[in-house]
N, C-alpha and C positions, 0 to 999 in steps of 0.2 A: 505461962505455958499453953493451958488449955481454955483459959480466958482472952488470952488473946488470939489464939489460933478460932473461939466459940463468936469472938465479937466481927473478927476478916468475914466471918462468915454467915457474920445476919443477915446480909442485903441479898446473898446471891440462895439466900433462904428463903429472906420473904418474897422474891423476884419467880420461885418456881412454883410455886406452897400455889396448891388448887389449875398448877397443869398440866396436863394432856404428859407422858411417859408414854411409848412402844418403846418396847425392851424385848428384842428376837433370840430366842434361845435355843442354837442348834442342839439337833439331837447328841452329841460327840461331847456335849459340854458334860454328860450325865458320865461319862469315864470318866474325868476327871474329879473324885470325890471331891476332895476340899479345898478343891479352885469351884466346881459345882455348890456345895457348904454356903464358902465367903458370896457367893454371885448372887444364892437369894435374901442371905445377910444381907447385900446388899440395897435388891431389889424394898426387900423388908420395911431401911430403912429410909428409901426414898419416899415410901408411903406415908409411915411413922411423920414423914416434913410435911406432907401433905397433901402432895400431889398423884391426880391420877393413872392408879393400871390396869399398862394391854397388856401383853403378856405374850407372843409367837413364838408355839412350839413346835420346832422340825421334829423329823425321827426319821429323815433320806439317810444319817450314817448306821441306826438298827439294822433299817430297809435291806441295803446294803449286804450290809454283815450274812444274813441269814440271805437273802438271794443270792448274794455274790454277780458281779460283773458279769457275763460269762452268761445269763439269765436277763439279767436289768437292759431291752432294750432302752435304748438309747438314739434320738433322731429332733437334728437341731438342738442337740444340747437341752431335751424335753424324756422324760422318763414317759416310752409305752404300760401303760397300767392295765394290766391283763386282771382275770378274777381272782387268780393268787391272786399276783402281789396285791391286789387290792386287801386281801384278805388279813393277808402278815403287814400292808398297812395300821387297816384297824386294832392291831393286837398290840404293836408298837407304838400309834399313837395314842393306845387307853393307857399303858405303863406306863408313856411320857406323860402326863396328863399327872397320873399317881405319884409322878415321884416328883412333879414340883407341885404340887398340895402339899406332898409332907413336907418336901424340904421349906416348905415359904410357912404355914402352919408355923411347925417347929420356930425358923425365925421371926414370928410376927410372935409369940407367944414371950422366945426372947427377949424381941424390942416395948416390952409393956401391953399388948393391947388386951382390953380384958372386955368381957362382955359379949363374945360373939364380935365383937368391929371387928374387920378387916379379913371376910370371908375368904377363900378364893375359888368364884363361878366359871362355869364355861358351861359352854351350849351350844346355840345355832347365833350363834351371833354371826352367821353371813350367807350366804347361799351360793350353790356354786352351780356352773353349766359348765358342759362336757367340752374340752379344746374338739371337738370332729376330727375330721380328716381333713390335714395339709397335703402335697405334696405328694399324694397318692397314701399316705399314711395314716390311718385310723386311727386316732391316739387313747382309744378308747373310756376307762375311766383316769383318764387324766385332763384334770377340769383349771379352770380360773375361778376366781373370784367373780359373782353376779350384783351382790348389792350386799355392803356393810348396814346389818343393825342399829344404824348411829346412835339412833334413839334409843332401843334397851339400850346397848352398855352406857349411857348420859344416866338412865334411872338406876344402872349398879352402880356407878361413881356416885349418886350422891345420897346410898347407904357405906359409900365410901369400900366398900371388896373389888378385888382384883380381878378383872377376866382378863377369861385364857382361854386361848385360841388353837386350838391346834390342825394338824395339815388335811382335815378330812374336812370336804365340805357338802350341802347338799341341796341336789337342785326341787325349787318346787312340785316337784315328780313326784317327790323319794330317794330319786339313787342318788347316792353318796360318791362323788368323786377326789382321786388324791391333787390335791393343789401345793401347789409351790408355798414354802411358807417364808 
């Protein structure tokens, strides 16, 4: 039973300890409450087994529900993010961040973390730049990753914390851009 399964997993666990796992969590995952809770428990378990975790949270699903397809301008498969849509993205990215932190904190506690071990930390771990103008279309506040702060993420992992990235990136000049998660 359990002992045989555990023995069979030992090599797998040992080989993945201290490795990096990057999970993309699409915004639509939050609508499936039980599956989302299970996903957070699975992520907490991989953390408990010694993996370093980076979570990339999307919010396109929530933004589409609020804005509607008729108002989201698509060009070449990219959303043209105007000021009104950017405001909604900021709101939804904050909501998703909070829900991931809440469910993951619950899962980490269920798996026996103590003394603040395993915090979920979000911040400016990457910078963004504007997509710009392509074929006459100004993508406004749509951007892409300019630079990832790898050393800051590594420092985070030395204290066994989990890194959470959103779909919002900030440029060196302080502008905010919608970045495809």
